[in-house]
MDAnalysis code that builds the backbone (N, CA, C; Angstrom):
import MDAnalysis as mda
import numpy as np

u = mda.Universe.empty(354, n_residues=118, atom_resindex=np.repeat(np.arange(118), 3), trajectory=True)
u.add_TopologyAttr("name", ["N", "CA", "C"] * 118)
u.add_TopologyAttr("resid", np.arange(1, 119))
u.add_TopologyAttr("resname", ["MET", "ASN", "GLY", "SER", "TYR", "TYR", "GLN", "ASN", "PRO", "ARG", "PHE", "PRO", "THR", "ILE", "GLU", "GLU", "ASN", "SER", "GLU", "ASN", "ASN", "THR", "TYR", "GLU", "SER", "GLY", "TYR", "GLN", "ALA", "GLY", "GLN", "LEU", "GLN", "ASP", "MET", "PRO", "MET", "GLN", "GLN", "SER", "TYR", "ILE", "GLU", "ASN", "ILE", "LEU", "ARG", "HIS", "ASN", "LYS", "GLY", "LYS", "LYS", "VAL", "LYS", "ALA", "TYR", "VAL", "SER", "PHE", "PRO", "ASP", "ALA", "ASN", "GLU", "TRP", "LYS", "ASP", "LYS", "VAL", "PHE", "GLU", "GLY", "THR", "VAL", "GLU", "GLN", "ALA", "GLY", "ARG", "ASP", "HIS", "LEU", "ILE", "ILE", "ARG", "ASP", "PRO", "ASN", "ASN", "GLY", "HIS", "TRP", "TYR", "LEU", "ILE", "LEU", "MET", "ILE", "TYR", "LEU", "ASP", "TYR", "VAL", "GLU", "PHE", "ASP", "GLU", "LYS", "ILE", "ASP", "TYR", "THR", "GLU", "ILE", "LYS", "PHE", "TYR"])
u.atoms.positions = np.array([
    [-3.860, 11.247, -33.017],
    [-3.259, 9.958, -32.801],
    [-1.811, 9.941, -33.271],
    [-1.546, 10.635, -34.364],
    [-0.212, 10.651, -34.930],
    [0.732, 11.500, -34.090],
    [0.199, 12.552, -33.493],
    [1.052, 13.434, -32.715],
    [2.060, 14.122, -33.603],
    [3.267, 14.309, -33.108],
    [4.286, 14.970, -33.917],
    [5.471, 14.049, -34.187],
    [5.370, 12.777, -33.782],
    [6.501, 11.876, -33.961],
    [6.684, 11.488, -35.425],
    [5.611, 11.083, -36.078],
    [5.673, 10.707, -37.484],
    [5.027, 11.794, -38.325],
    [5.644, 12.109, -39.430],
    [5.027, 13.061, -40.354],
    [4.104, 12.309, -41.287],
    [2.963, 12.898, -41.576],
    [2.080, 12.315, -42.561],
    [2.720, 12.446, -43.937],
    [2.541, 11.436, -44.809],
    [3.165, 11.521, -46.129],
    [2.556, 12.646, -46.956],
    [3.413, 13.282, -47.758],
    [2.952, 14.317, -48.689],
    [3.124, 13.780, -50.085],
    [2.069, 13.838, -50.832],
    [2.116, 13.354, -52.196],
    [2.188, 14.551, -53.135],
    [2.921, 14.412, -54.247],
    [3.007, 15.542, -55.174],
    [1.632, 15.865, -55.736],
    [1.347, 17.121, -55.808],
    [0.060, 17.539, -56.346],
    [0.256, 18.153, -57.716],
    [-0.779, 18.130, -58.481],
    [-0.744, 18.747, -59.806],
    [-1.798, 19.844, -59.795],
    [-1.397, 20.997, -59.326],
    [-2.298, 22.136, -59.280],
    [-1.829, 23.141, -60.310],
    [-2.763, 23.616, -61.098],
    [-2.414, 24.538, -62.170],
    [-2.121, 25.916, -61.616],
    [-1.026, 26.504, -62.075],
    [-0.655, 27.861, -61.721],
    [-1.055, 28.730, -62.905],
    [-2.053, 29.584, -62.716],
    [-2.602, 30.344, -63.836],
    [-1.644, 31.411, -64.355],
    [-0.670, 31.831, -63.561],
    [0.235, 32.898, -63.995],
    [1.084, 32.474, -65.189],
    [1.740, 31.318, -65.100],
    [2.620, 30.912, -66.190],
    [2.177, 29.603, -66.829],
    [0.930, 29.178, -66.558],
    [0.347, 27.988, -67.173],
    [1.189, 26.738, -66.928],
    [1.749, 26.619, -65.734],
    [2.511, 25.425, -65.368],
    [1.857, 24.775, -64.163],
    [2.213, 23.536, -63.917],
    [1.728, 22.819, -62.755],
    [2.760, 22.916, -61.649],
    [2.335, 22.616, -60.414],
    [3.232, 22.676, -59.267],
    [4.449, 21.781, -59.471],
    [4.274, 20.686, -60.208],
    [5.380, 19.757, -60.433],
    [6.397, 20.304, -61.428],
    [6.082, 21.425, -62.118],
    [7.024, 22.020, -63.050],
    [6.733, 21.710, -64.506],
    [5.755, 20.870, -64.790],
    [5.428, 20.526, -66.169],
    [4.502, 21.578, -66.751],
    [4.661, 21.840, -68.033],
    [3.775, 22.756, -68.738],
    [2.413, 22.103, -68.917],
    [1.379, 22.904, -69.006],
    [0.043, 22.383, -69.252],
    [0.033, 21.641, -70.581],
    [-0.614, 20.483, -70.608],
    [-0.663, 19.664, -71.817],
    [0.510, 18.720, -71.952],
    [1.533, 18.878, -71.125],
    [2.733, 18.060, -71.230],
    [2.593, 16.733, -70.496],
    [1.786, 16.677, -69.430],
    [1.677, 15.462, -68.630],
    [1.116, 14.298, -69.426],
    [0.063, 14.531, -70.234],
    [-0.504, 13.422, -70.978],
    [0.383, 13.003, -72.143],
    [1.359, 13.842, -72.537],
    [2.256, 13.507, -73.633],
    [3.473, 12.715, -73.168],
    [3.653, 12.590, -71.850],
    [4.819, 11.881, -71.331],
    [4.670, 10.386, -71.573],
    [5.752, 9.696, -71.960],
    [5.655, 8.242, -72.141],
    [5.489, 7.560, -70.795],
    [4.732, 6.479, -70.787],
    [4.534, 5.720, -69.562],
    [5.521, 4.564, -69.548],
    [6.030, 4.227, -68.364],
    [6.944, 3.100, -68.274],
    [6.217, 1.817, -68.590],
    [6.868, 0.944, -69.340],
    [6.249, -0.296, -69.770],
    [6.214, -1.340, -68.669],
    [6.956, -1.155, -67.609],
    [7.050, -2.192, -66.596],
    [5.865, -2.192, -65.625],
    [4.982, -1.216, -65.711],
    [3.800, -1.243, -64.864],
    [2.848, -2.328, -65.339],
    [2.154, -2.957, -64.410],
    [1.269, -4.077, -64.736],
    [0.232, -3.682, -65.783],
    [-0.386, -2.521, -65.606],
    [-1.425, -2.144, -66.564],
    [-0.862, -1.958, -67.966],
    [0.377, -1.494, -68.077],
    [0.976, -1.316, -69.399],
    [1.354, -2.654, -70.024],
    [1.802, -3.587, -69.210],
    [2.098, -4.926, -69.728],
    [0.811, -5.569, -70.228],
    [-0.250, -5.465, -69.468],
    [-1.540, -6.014, -69.894],
    [-2.057, -5.303, -71.137],
    [-1.885, -3.982, -71.194],
    [-2.338, -3.208, -72.350],
    [-1.599, -3.625, -73.617],
    [-0.318, -3.936, -73.493],
    [0.467, -4.368, -74.653],
    [0.123, -5.791, -75.084],
    [-0.625, -6.490, -74.273],
    [-0.990, -7.872, -74.582],
    [-2.494, -8.029, -74.763],
    [-3.138, -6.990, -75.298],
    [-4.575, -7.056, -75.595],
    [-4.836, -8.187, -76.566],
    [-5.942, -8.870, -76.355],
    [-6.343, -9.946, -77.257],
    [-5.751, -11.298, -76.918],
    [-4.845, -11.355, -75.957],
    [-4.247, -12.632, -75.565],
    [-5.081, -13.299, -74.477],
    [-5.087, -14.627, -74.515],
    [-5.844, -15.392, -73.526],
    [-5.102, -15.396, -72.195],
    [-5.861, -15.173, -71.120],
    [-5.275, -15.111, -69.782],
    [-6.167, -15.810, -68.773],
    [-5.547, -16.116, -67.655],
    [-6.262, -16.511, -66.445],
    [-5.856, -15.490, -65.395],
    [-6.838, -14.778, -64.863],
    [-6.579, -13.766, -63.840],
    [-6.965, -14.356, -62.486],
    [-5.995, -14.471, -61.605],
    [-6.218, -15.023, -60.264],
    [-6.496, -13.856, -59.323],
    [-7.659, -13.898, -58.690],
    [-8.142, -12.783, -57.893],
    [-8.493, -13.278, -56.496],
    [-8.206, -12.461, -55.481],
    [-8.572, -12.775, -54.097],
    [-9.434, -11.658, -53.537],
    [-10.538, -12.053, -52.925],
    [-11.428, -11.113, -52.245],
    [-11.369, -11.442, -50.755],
    [-10.548, -10.742, -49.989],
    [-10.283, -11.123, -48.603],
    [-11.498, -11.114, -47.684],
    [-12.472, -10.249, -47.929],
    [-13.625, -10.153, -47.032],
    [-14.834, -10.954, -47.501],
    [-14.704, -11.643, -48.622],
    [-15.851, -12.384, -49.164],
    [-15.994, -13.733, -48.464],
    [-17.236, -14.171, -48.302],
    [-17.494, -15.476, -47.703],
    [-17.534, -16.579, -48.755],
    [-18.149, -16.297, -49.903],
    [-18.304, -17.314, -50.939],
    [-17.131, -17.352, -51.912],
    [-16.623, -16.207, -52.307],
    [-15.585, -16.126, -53.333],
    [-14.277, -15.622, -52.737],
    [-13.640, -16.393, -51.910],
    [-12.332, -15.968, -51.373],
    [-11.325, -15.809, -52.505],
    [-11.209, -16.856, -53.308],
    [-10.286, -16.856, -54.446],
    [-11.071, -17.278, -55.685],
    [-10.809, -16.581, -56.796],
    [-11.534, -16.856, -58.026],
    [-10.587, -16.696, -59.205],
    [-10.832, -17.470, -60.255],
    [-10.039, -17.379, -61.480],
    [-10.967, -16.960, -62.610],
    [-10.601, -15.878, -63.296],
    [-11.349, -15.415, -64.455],
    [-10.530, -15.759, -65.698],
    [-11.164, -16.396, -66.678],
    [-10.482, -16.763, -67.920],
    [-11.098, -16.002, -69.077],
    [-10.252, -15.604, -70.021],
    [-10.731, -14.913, -71.209],
    [-9.599, -14.183, -71.888],
    [-9.969, -13.215, -72.722],
    [-8.962, -12.426, -73.425],
    [-8.923, -11.017, -72.841],
    [-7.733, -10.443, -72.831],
    [-7.555, -9.085, -72.317],
    [-8.164, -8.114, -73.321],
    [-9.120, -7.318, -72.860],
    [-9.746, -6.312, -73.709],
    [-9.182, -4.929, -73.422],
    [-9.058, -4.580, -72.150],
    [-8.538, -3.278, -71.736],
    [-7.858, -3.426, -70.385],
    [-6.959, -2.506, -70.105],
    [-6.318, -2.452, -68.791],
    [-6.063, -0.996, -68.450],
    [-6.339, -0.650, -67.230],
    [-6.098, 0.704, -66.751],
    [-5.304, 0.652, -65.478],
    [-5.067, 1.790, -64.914],
    [-4.264, 1.865, -63.697],
    [-4.899, 1.078, -62.559],
    [-6.235, 1.035, -62.506],
    [-6.894, 0.379, -61.388],
    [-7.813, -0.770, -61.788],
    [-7.832, -1.144, -63.066],
    [-8.759, -2.181, -63.494],
    [-8.233, -2.994, -64.680],
    [-8.851, -4.151, -64.853],
    [-8.570, -5.047, -65.976],
    [-9.916, -5.521, -66.508],
    [-10.092, -5.461, -67.820],
    [-11.320, -5.946, -68.439],
    [-10.989, -7.180, -69.262],
    [-11.684, -8.269, -68.939],
    [-11.489, -9.551, -69.618],
    [-12.816, -9.970, -70.240],
    [-12.748, -10.504, -71.464],
    [-13.936, -11.035, -72.141],
    [-13.777, -12.535, -72.269],
    [-14.791, -13.274, -71.818],
    [-14.777, -14.733, -71.939],
    [-15.527, -15.111, -73.213],
    [-14.805, -15.562, -74.257],
    [-15.476, -15.874, -75.527],
    [-16.368, -17.112, -75.445],
    [-16.170, -17.954, -74.437],
    [-16.987, -19.170, -74.310],
    [-18.415, -18.882, -73.880],
    [-18.586, -17.925, -72.976],
    [-19.934, -17.632, -72.496],
    [-20.390, -16.206, -72.785],
    [-19.520, -15.390, -73.387],
    [-19.882, -14.023, -73.735],
    [-19.865, -13.035, -72.582],
    [-19.413, -13.455, -71.410],
    [-19.356, -12.553, -70.258],
    [-18.142, -11.633, -70.340],
    [-18.316, -10.443, -69.811],
    [-17.238, -9.463, -69.678],
    [-17.010, -9.259, -68.188],
    [-15.735, -9.185, -67.781],
    [-15.408, -9.023, -66.366],
    [-14.578, -7.759, -66.171],
    [-15.001, -6.935, -65.239],
    [-14.238, -5.762, -64.822],
    [-13.628, -6.111, -63.473],
    [-12.310, -6.258, -63.445],
    [-11.604, -6.702, -62.242],
    [-10.769, -5.535, -61.717],
    [-10.932, -5.228, -60.458],
    [-10.134, -4.168, -59.856],
    [-8.724, -4.696, -59.563],
    [-7.716, -3.914, -59.897],
    [-6.316, -4.334, -59.718],
    [-5.984, -4.626, -58.261],
    [-6.682, -3.984, -57.340],
    [-6.396, -4.190, -55.927],
    [-6.641, -5.643, -55.518],
    [-7.531, -6.338, -56.236],
    [-7.837, -7.730, -55.922],
    [-7.034, -8.722, -56.770],
    [-6.335, -8.235, -57.778],
    [-5.594, -9.099, -58.700],
    [-4.318, -9.613, -58.040],
    [-4.176, -10.953, -58.005],
    [-2.967, -11.556, -57.456],
    [-1.904, -11.713, -58.546],
    [-2.277, -12.395, -59.618],
    [-1.368, -12.543, -60.749],
    [-2.151, -12.960, -61.979],
    [-1.486, -12.864, -63.133],
    [-2.103, -13.201, -64.408],
    [-1.244, -14.260, -65.083],
    [-1.901, -15.289, -65.591],
    [-1.213, -16.365, -66.307],
    [-1.608, -16.269, -67.782],
    [-0.604, -16.201, -68.651],
    [-0.834, -16.114, -70.087],
    [-0.694, -17.489, -70.707],
    [-1.497, -17.761, -71.739],
    [-1.408, -19.028, -72.464],
    [-0.375, -18.980, -73.585],
    [0.186, -17.814, -73.848],
    [1.172, -17.654, -74.911],
    [2.227, -16.655, -74.467],
    [3.249, -16.486, -75.282],
    [4.337, -15.569, -74.951],
    [3.793, -14.146, -74.853],
    [4.255, -13.433, -73.828],
    [3.778, -12.064, -73.640],
    [4.737, -11.078, -74.292],
    [4.188, -9.937, -74.666],
    [4.977, -8.834, -75.207],
    [5.396, -7.971, -74.029],
    [6.694, -7.952, -73.753],
    [7.215, -7.156, -72.649],
    [8.344, -6.286, -73.171],
    [8.091, -5.004, -73.227],
    [9.091, -4.053, -73.680],
    [9.256, -3.023, -72.580],
    [10.480, -2.822, -72.163],
    [10.730, -1.869, -71.077],
    [11.361, -0.614, -71.647],
    [10.818, 0.536, -71.282],
    [11.410, 1.818, -71.674],
    [12.307, 2.268, -70.548],
    [13.517, 2.646, -70.872],
    [14.454, 3.115, -69.857],
    [14.557, 4.620, -69.953],
    [14.451, 5.281, -68.820],
    [14.573, 6.729, -68.769],
    [15.962, 7.063, -68.241],
    [16.630, 7.953, -68.920],
    [17.987, 8.358, -68.510],
    [18.030, 9.784, -68.098],
])
């Protein structure tokens, strides 16, 4: 279907080269997990604000009953693809996929620190 007009995207791979113990990207083994993560990513902002009360606005486009839903609670964990919220009122824990997250509303000032790479 694509033919030869458009090239398919190539994403950088991290394949270990056993000869010199480096990855295809040029990083030494063990170096990737030691690299600092940028603070401006959503998961890092949420991670820096653990324990704060939030309202997470979520949309499920294919759902019939729950098109849009709001989850309230405190931020427990955040990852690249998920957010975990605990509702202290009812004791429920929610695992929310970032793909469905529209935005997050905080009840207090958020901690936002940006790391600049030069």
